[in-house]
C-alpha positions in Angstrom: 34.4 20.4 12.6 35.3 24.1 12.3 38.9 25.0 13.3 39.5 27.6 16.0 42.7 29.8 16.1 43.9 31.8 19.1 46.0 34.9 18.6 49.4 35.3 20.4 49.4 37.6 23.4 49.7 41.1 22.3 52.8 43.3 23.0 51.8 45.6 25.7 52.3 49.3 25.2 51.5 52.5 27.0 50.8 53.1 30.6 50.1 50.5 33.2 46.3 51.0 32.8 46.5 50.8 29.0 48.6 47.6 29.2 46.1 46.1 31.7 43.2 47.0 29.3 45.0 45.4 26.3 45.6 42.2 28.4 41.9 42.0 29.5 40.7 42.5 25.9 43.0 39.6 24.8 41.7 37.3 27.6 38.1 38.3 26.8 38.6 37.4 23.1 40.1 34.0 24.0 37.2 33.3 26.4 34.6 34.0 23.6 36.5 31.8 21.1 36.7 29.0 23.7 33.0 29.1 24.5 32.2 29.1 20.7 34.5 26.2 20.1 33.0 24.2 23.0 29.5 24.9 21.8 30.3 23.7 18.3 31.9 20.6 19.6 28.8 20.0 21.8 26.3 20.5 18.9 28.3 18.3 16.6 28.6 15.6 19.2 24.9 15.7 20.0 24.1 15.5 16.3 26.4 12.6 15.8 25.0 10.8 18.8 21.4 11.5 17.6 22.2 10.1 14.2 23.9 7.1 15.7 20.9 6.5 18.0 18.4 6.7 15.0 20.5 4.3 13.0 20.8 2.0 15.9 17.0 2.1 16.5 16.3 1.4 12.8 18.8 -1.5 12.7 17.3 -2.9 16.0 13.8 -2.7 14.6 14.8 -4.3 11.4 16.7 -7.1 13.2 13.8 -7.6 15.6 11.4 -8.0 12.6 13.8 -10.4 10.9 14.3 -12.4 14.1 10.5 -12.6 14.7 9.9 -13.8 11.2 12.7 -16.3 11.2 11.8 -17.6 14.7 8.1 -17.9 13.6 9.0 -19.9 10.5 11.3 -22.2 12.6 8.7 -22.9 15.2 6.0 -23.6 12.6 8.3 -25.8 10.5 9.7 -27.8 13.4 6.6 -27.9 15.6 5.8 -31.3 17.1 2.3 -30.1 18.2 0.2 -27.6 16.2 -3.4 -26.7 17.1 -5.9 -24.6 15.2 -9.2 -23.6 16.8 -11.5 -21.8 14.5 -15.2 -21.0 14.3 -17.2 -20.5 11.2 -20.7 -19.2 10.6 -22.4 -19.7 7.2 -25.6 -18.1 5.9 -27.2 -19.0 2.6 -29.9 -17.0 0.9 -31.7 -17.7 -2.4 -34.2 -16.0 -4.7 -35.9 -17.6 -7.7 -37.8 -16.1 -10.5 -39.4 -17.7 -13.6 -41.5 -16.6 -16.5 -43.2 -18.9 -19.0 -44.6 -18.0 -22.4 -46.2 -20.8 -24.5 -45.4 -18.9 -27.7 -41.7 -18.0 -27.0 -40.4 -20.2 -24.2 -39.3 -20.1 -20.6 -36.9 -17.9 -18.6 -35.7 -18.7 -15.1 -33.3 -16.8 -12.8 -31.8 -17.9 -9.5 -29.9 -15.5 -7.3 -28.0 -17.0 -4.4 -25.8 -15.4 -1.7 -23.5 -17.3 0.6 -21.9 -15.6 3.6 -19.0 -17.3 5.5 -17.7 -15.6 8.6 -14.4 -16.7 10.2 -11.8 -15.1 12.4 -9.8 -14.1 9.2 -12.7 -12.2 7.6 -16.1 -12.3 6.0 -16.6 -13.8 2.5 -19.7 -12.9 0.6 -20.3 -14.8 -2.7 -23.0 -13.8 -5.1 -24.2 -16.1 -7.9 -26.7 -15.3 -10.7 -27.8 -18.2 -12.8 -30.1 -17.4 -15.8 -31.5 -20.0 -18.2 -33.6 -19.4 -21.2 -35.5 -22.3 -22.9 -36.7 -21.2 -26.3 -39.6 -22.8 -28.2 -38.5 -22.3 -31.8 -34.7 -22.0 -32.1 -31.9 -24.3 -33.1 -30.3 -23.9 -29.7 -32.4 -25.6 -27.0 -31.1 -23.6 -24.1 -29.2 -20.4 -23.3 -27.3 -20.3 -20.0 -25.8 -17.2 -18.4 -23.9 -17.5 -15.1 -22.2 -14.8 -13.1 -20.3 -15.4 -9.9 -18.6 -12.7 -7.9 -17.5 -12.1 -4.3 -16.6 -9.4 -1.7 -14.1 -10.3 1.0 -13.3 -8.2 4.0 -10.5 -9.1 6.4 -6.9 -10.4 6.2 -5.9 -10.3 2.6 -2.5 -11.9 2.9 -2.4 -15.2 4.9 1.4 -14.8 5.4 1.0 -11.2 6.8 -1.9 -10.7 9.1 -1.3 -7.0 9.2 -2.5 -6.6 5.6 -6.2 -6.0 6.2 -8.7 -4.6 3.6 -11.4 -5.4 1.1 -11.2 -7.5 -2.0 -13.8 -7.5 -4.8 -13.6 -9.8 -7.8 -15.1 -12.5 -10.0 -15.0 -16.3 -9.5 -13.6 -18.1 -12.5 -13.5 -21.8 -12.8 -10.2 -23.2 -14.0 -9.9 -26.1 -16.5 -9.2 -28.5 -13.6 -12.5 -27.5 -11.9 -10.8 -25.4 -9.1 -12.0 -21.9 -8.3 -9.8 -18.9 -9.3 -10.6 -15.8 -7.4 -7.7 -13.7 -8.7 -8.7 -13.6 -12.4 -10.1 -10.1 -12.0 -9.8 -8.5 -8.6 -9.5 -5.1 -6.9 -8.2 -4.7 -3.3 -8.6 -1.7 -1.0 -6.3 -1.3 2.0 -5.4 1.6 4.2 -2.5 2.6 2.0 -3.3 1.4 -1.5 -6.0 0.7 -4.1 -4.8 -2.1 -6.4 -6.2 -3.8 -9.5 -5.2 -7.3 -10.5 -5.7 -9.2 -13.8 -4.9 -12.9 -14.0 -3.2 -12.7 -10.6 -0.7 -9.9 -11.7 -0.9 -6.3 -10.4 -2.1 -4.2 -13.4 -2.5 -0.8 -11.7 -2.5 0.7 -8.2 -2.9 4.0 -6.4 -0.7 4.7 -3.4 1.1 7.7 -1.8 -0.6 10.3 -4.0 0.7 8.5 -7.1 -1.2 6.4 -9.7 0.8 3.6 -11.4 -0.4 1.7 -14.5 1.4 -0.5 -17.1 -0.9 0.5 -20.0 -3.5 3.2 -20.4 -5.8 4.6 -23.0 -7.0 8.2 -23.2 -9.9 8.8 -25.7 -10.1 12.6 -25.5 -7.6 14.5 -23.3 -5.4 14.2 -20.3 -4.9 17.2 -18.0 -1.6 17.9 -16.3 -1.8 21.0 -14.1 -2.8 23.9 -16.2 -1.9 22.0 -19.4 -3.6 19.1 -21.2 -2.7 16.6 -23.9 -5.6 16.8 -26.4 -6.4 14.4 -29.2 -6.7 16.5 -32.4 -8.5 15.8 -35.6 -6.7 13.5 -38.0 -5.2 11.5 -35.1 -2.7 14.1 -34.0 -1.8 14.9 -30.4 -1.3 18.4 -29.1 -0.2 20.0 -25.8 -2.2 23.1 -24.9 -2.8 25.4 -22.0 -6.2 25.7 -20.3 
């Protein structure tokens, strides 16, 4: 807070009118300083009160979120009665193609699409199964299978506010279970994220791209400059 100093009353000299003028000027100066001091105190007090109100609102919001989460966990953990009412719609579509050559062998392709719609989202699974039976080879049959999916809805079961789209491959684990996080990309309102083996490998959020490892085969531009791969394996920074 700025300090305010007031001058001592002046020693009056001259005629009665001059003395009166000197006294009025002193009182006017004191009045201006008092008003300025009161205004500074009012502004500082308002600023402090505003900051206190903001901090209080933030703390209250954080405490409310923590209370909600904690109370939710307690209710679910200690519930004597829990009910889940859900509806599910499933659609299955199939397409088959086959080609037979008496000289070379037989090729067949099956494309199947399964769509499951629930309250949490829509899962679309796409499967392509290709089989080639050759006539004159040591290997009797070649098999190629591709399974992928697109999911749109709630991406985090523990946080229903995380809504977006996930695209990935279905990979069968050694124990026969399905792993849908082997290679996956998710798109939400605030981030584009890429996962490998369940770990986040790269993401784009808040005008910033984050990646653990990257490879540039030619050049990388940074503003008006660029890192350029030169002959002989050297690296150069140049303008343009």
